[in-house]
C-alpha positions as a printed Julia matrix, in Angstrom:
329×3 Matrix{Float64}:
   0.0    0.0     0.01
   1.62   3.31   -1.0
   1.77   6.3     1.32
   2.14   9.4    -0.87
  -1.28  10.89   -1.74
  -3.18   8.15    0.12
  -5.34   8.79    3.18
  -7.53   6.68    5.44
 -10.81   5.65    3.83
 -12.25   3.92    0.76
 -10.06   3.57   -2.33
 -10.42   2.11   -5.81
  -7.73  -0.01   -7.46
  -7.33  -0.52  -11.21
  -4.51  -2.09  -13.24
  -2.84  -1.29  -16.57
  -0.25  -2.98  -18.73
   2.79  -1.18  -20.11
   5.05  -2.55  -22.84
   8.72  -1.75  -23.41
   7.88   1.2   -25.68
   5.75   2.84  -22.97
   2.4    2.07  -24.63
  -0.34   1.71  -22.03
  -3.45  -0.46  -22.05
  -6.87   0.65  -20.92
  -7.95   0.29  -17.29
  -8.89  -3.08  -15.87
 -12.1   -3.58  -13.92
 -12.09  -1.63  -10.62
 -11.93  -3.16   -7.13
 -12.74  -1.48   -3.85
 -10.1   -1.32   -1.12
 -10.11   0.09    2.41
  -7.13   2.17    3.67
  -7.26   1.48    7.4
  -4.98   4.32    8.62
  -3.31   7.48    7.45
   0.41   7.32    6.63
   2.58   7.64    9.73
   5.29  10.27    9.86
   8.73   9.0    10.86
   9.62   9.66   14.48
  11.6   12.8    15.26
  15.23  12.05   16.2
  16.98  13.44   19.28
  20.24  15.26   18.59
  22.74  15.47   21.49
  25.99  16.64   19.92
  27.93  17.16   16.71
  31.74  17.17   16.84
  34.67  17.08   14.45
  35.76  13.42   14.21
  39.44  14.42   14.08
  39.52  16.86   17.01
  36.47  16.03   19.14
  35.51  19.71   19.13
  32.36  21.34   17.66
  34.38  23.22   15.06
  35.64  22.64   11.51
  35.38  23.51    7.82
  33.9   22.02    4.66
  35.06  18.45    4.03
  35.77  17.67    7.7
  34.21  14.46    9.0
  31.52  14.81   11.68
  30.32  12.49   14.43
  26.61  13.07   15.0
  25.42  11.68   18.35
  21.82  11.2    19.51
  18.98   8.69   19.36
  16.21   7.66   16.98
  18.32   8.09   13.85
  17.53   6.16   10.66
  19.5    3.02    9.96
  20.22   3.68    6.3
  23.01   5.73    4.76
  24.82   6.31    1.46
  27.76   3.98    1.0
  30.71   6.03   -0.39
  32.08   2.92   -2.12
  28.95   2.3    -4.18
  27.28   5.71   -4.21
  24.01   3.99   -3.3
  21.94   3.22   -0.24
  23.73   0.77    2.01
  20.85  -1.15    3.66
  17.17  -2.02    3.2
  16.15   0.17    6.18
  13.44   2.53    4.89
  14.52   5.38    7.22
  17.49   7.61    6.44
  18.41  10.69    8.46
  19.06  14.08    6.84
  21.46  16.55    8.48
  20.55  20.23    7.98
  23.06  23.12    8.25
  21.56  26.57    8.84
  23.07  30.02    9.35
  21.46  33.33   10.2
  18.08  31.65   10.36
  18.22  30.22    6.82
  18.91  26.7     5.55
  22.21  26.74    3.7
  22.91  23.09    2.85
  22.19  19.52    3.94
  23.89  16.14    3.83
  23.06  12.46    4.14
  25.08  10.21    6.45
  27.85   8.08    5.01
  27.67   5.73    8.02
  25.0    4.94   10.63
  25.19   2.81   13.78
  22.46   1.54   16.17
  20.24   4.57   15.69
  22.55   6.59   17.95
  25.46   7.65   15.72
  25.86   9.08   12.24
  28.91  10.13   10.26
  28.81  12.83    7.61
  30.91  15.62    6.1
  30.6   19.37    6.58
  29.16  20.7     3.27
  30.22  23.81    1.41
  28.38  27.11    1.37
  28.79  28.02    5.05
  30.46  31.27    6.14
  32.92  31.6     9.01
  31.09  31.71   12.36
  28.36  29.89   14.28
  25.89  27.63   12.53
  22.93  25.55   13.67
  22.67  21.81   12.92
  19.45  19.76   13.05
  18.49  16.26   11.99
  15.26  14.84   10.52
  14.27  11.33    9.47
  13.08  10.6     5.93
  10.98   7.54    5.04
  12.26   6.44    1.64
   9.25   4.2     0.94
   6.56   6.62    2.08
   8.18   9.87    0.98
   7.49  11.43    4.39
   9.83  13.5     6.57
   9.73  13.88   10.34
   9.97  17.14   12.25
  13.5   18.4    12.82
  15.33  17.74   16.05
  16.26  20.52   18.4
  19.37  22.33   17.09
  22.94  22.15   18.27
  25.59  24.76   17.65
  28.81  24.33   15.62
  31.6   26.74   14.6
  32.75  27.03   10.98
  36.45  27.93   10.98
  36.76  28.74    7.26
  33.86  29.72    5.0
  33.32  28.56    1.42
  30.81  29.07   -1.35
  28.39  26.3    -2.2
  30.32  23.89   -4.41
  28.6   21.12   -6.36
  29.72  18.65   -8.99
  28.65  19.22  -12.56
  26.12  16.48  -13.34
  26.63  14.73  -16.69
  24.97  14.62  -19.08
  24.21  18.37  -19.1
  24.74  19.03  -22.81
  21.15  20.1   -23.62
  18.75  22.68  -22.14
  16.54  19.91  -20.77
  19.47  18.3   -18.97
  21.15  21.52  -17.86
  22.42  21.47  -14.28
  20.33  23.77  -12.09
  22.33  26.68  -10.66
  21.6   29.46   -8.21
  23.36  32.67   -7.22
  25.56  32.06   -5.28
  26.94  28.6    -6.05
  30.02  26.92   -7.51
  30.37  23.89   -9.78
  33.36  21.68  -10.54
  33.41  20.02  -13.95
  35.45  18.83  -16.89
  35.17  19.6   -20.6
  37.09  18.82  -23.78
  36.98  19.92  -27.39
  34.75  17.49  -29.25
  32.42  16.82  -26.32
  28.8   16.58  -27.53
  26.26  19.38  -27.16
  22.85  20.2   -28.61
  23.52  23.97  -28.84
  25.99  25.42  -31.34
  26.89  29.1   -31.18
  27.74  30.42  -34.65
  29.42  33.82  -34.67
  29.08  36.36  -37.45
  32.75  35.9   -38.43
  32.09  32.3   -39.41
  33.53  30.6   -36.33
  31.4   28.43  -34.07
  31.55  26.63  -30.73
  29.5   23.84  -29.21
  28.15  24.34  -25.7
  28.92  21.0   -24.11
  28.13  21.93  -20.48
  24.96  23.86  -19.68
  23.67  25.33  -16.41
  20.07  26.5   -15.95
  19.53  29.76  -14.06
  16.19  31.35  -13.2
  16.24  34.97  -11.99
  13.1   36.31  -10.28
  14.38  39.85   -9.56
  17.18  42.08  -10.77
  20.48  40.83   -9.42
  24.01  42.14   -9.79
  26.25  39.12  -10.29
  29.7   37.97  -11.29
  30.1   34.65  -13.14
  33.65  33.38  -13.22
  35.03  30.36  -15.09
  38.56  29.23  -14.19
  40.42  26.41  -15.93
  43.82  25.07  -16.96
  46.07  27.18  -19.2
  46.37  24.15  -21.46
  42.8   24.75  -22.65
  40.81  27.58  -24.16
  37.24  27.72  -22.84
  34.43  30.16  -23.63
  31.63  31.29  -21.31
  28.28  32.46  -22.66
  25.0   33.59  -21.11
  21.79  32.88  -23.07
  18.3   34.11  -22.25
  15.17  32.09  -23.14
  13.04  34.41  -25.28
  10.28  31.84  -25.73
  10.04  28.11  -24.93
  12.91  26.36  -26.73
  14.43  29.56  -28.19
  17.51  31.29  -26.75
  19.42  34.49  -27.44
  23.05  35.16  -26.47
  23.06  38.19  -24.16
  26.67  38.1   -22.92
  29.87  36.25  -23.7
  33.47  36.02  -22.52
  35.75  34.55  -25.21
  39.28  35.71  -24.51
  42.22  33.68  -25.81
  44.82  34.32  -23.09
  44.89  33.29  -19.46
  42.89  30.7   -17.6
  39.62  32.48  -16.76
  36.51  33.97  -18.36
  34.29  36.44  -16.5
  30.8   37.9   -16.97
  29.56  40.62  -14.6
  26.7   43.08  -14.44
  23.02  43.45  -13.68
  20.88  40.47  -14.74
  17.16  41.16  -15.24
  14.47  38.62  -14.33
  14.16  35.7   -16.75
  15.22  32.17  -17.59
  18.85  31.71  -18.63
  21.4   29.15  -19.71
  25.08  29.41  -18.85
  27.05  27.59  -21.53
  30.67  26.42  -21.5
  32.49  25.55  -24.74
  35.93  24.03  -25.24
  37.55  25.88  -28.14
  40.8   23.95  -27.76
  42.17  21.32  -25.4
  40.55  19.83  -22.33
  40.45  20.91  -18.71
  38.82  20.6   -15.33
  37.08  23.87  -14.43
  35.42  25.76  -11.6
  32.32  27.82  -12.41
  31.47  30.35   -9.67
  28.3   32.43   -9.49
  28.34  35.16   -6.84
  26.52  38.3    -5.83
  27.21  40.75   -2.99
  23.46  41.04   -2.32
  22.47  37.36   -2.19
  22.85  35.13    0.9
  24.37  31.67    0.64
  21.39  29.34    0.46
  20.89  26.03   -1.36
  17.28  25.23   -2.36
  16.4   21.71   -1.19
  14.54  21.22   -4.48
  17.91  21.29   -6.29
  18.49  17.77   -4.98
  15.56  16.44   -7.01
  16.91  18.09  -10.15
  20.26  16.38   -9.6
  18.75  12.96   -8.94
  16.06  13.04  -11.63
  17.49  14.93  -14.65
  15.04  15.51  -17.49
  15.4   13.84  -20.89
  17.43  15.42  -23.69
  16.45  16.63  -27.13
  18.56  18.62  -29.67
  17.32  22.11  -30.51
  19.72  23.37  -33.15
  21.93  26.39  -33.87
  22.01  29.84  -32.31
  23.55  32.84  -34.09
  25.5   35.26  -31.89
  27.36  38.58  -32.3
  31.01  38.49  -33.27
  33.2   37.74  -30.23
  36.52  39.49  -29.54
  38.97  38.53  -32.3
  40.86  35.27  -31.71
  44.55  35.03  -32.33
  45.68  32.45  -34.93
């Protein structure tokens, strides 16, 4: 019996058949069924302390390992060796990191023991100073989340921007990695990587946007977008605005030929945008940083769903753009 969207009372059950192509049959005859109770929320865990595993003190920076002590924690966790859930326990705990009254980031445990101990890592995006940590239990089967525990304090010794991994494939608008201001992404790109968007400049040159990031702006924001990479490669950075569904216009570009960075800065009006990275020559790891002096560090929880369930891809063609600064031979 599922939990999401189901409440106590009378229900009707029908069946369909699906084939490998996704074709669906009509409904079967209907049967009555009685749901005897409403879905039960997971129990709220009790959080006693959070300390740095290396020092035993409630202080550290991003990447440090944490010991989370309490009771009523979920028994499941993400196994770092497999990148998947480690057990069949339907309950996994979520560790929330807040600062100045706002949720900044969250993590899942990478180890869990006896419902009283979790291990996790301090995430990025926290500024130097005091933060608040809470824990909630999530029922994987039911899709329900408990209330958060009471908070405990922790001191961040060195602040960082939110840093996420680029999620491949992200070479089409439908599969573009969701970005916010501020945030940072680590990725890798090479000349010849596939992409569904080609930027054709008026001077006859063209580039393929192999890595795309989706950005939705709801109010005017002054921002800097910085792409850093190896000097062995030549990467371009372009900002495209969606003018109508499926159509994009290049509104800004950084296409220098020297150095190891490209930068876009200025006032961005409300709208839907794509940030595109193209490899003109070579291959390189890169860091894409979006920052604004007026925007607090905060990671929307909904971004997690975008990363786990990326949409399907479809090519959309060629975009014509203004002539970039002249390239050297």
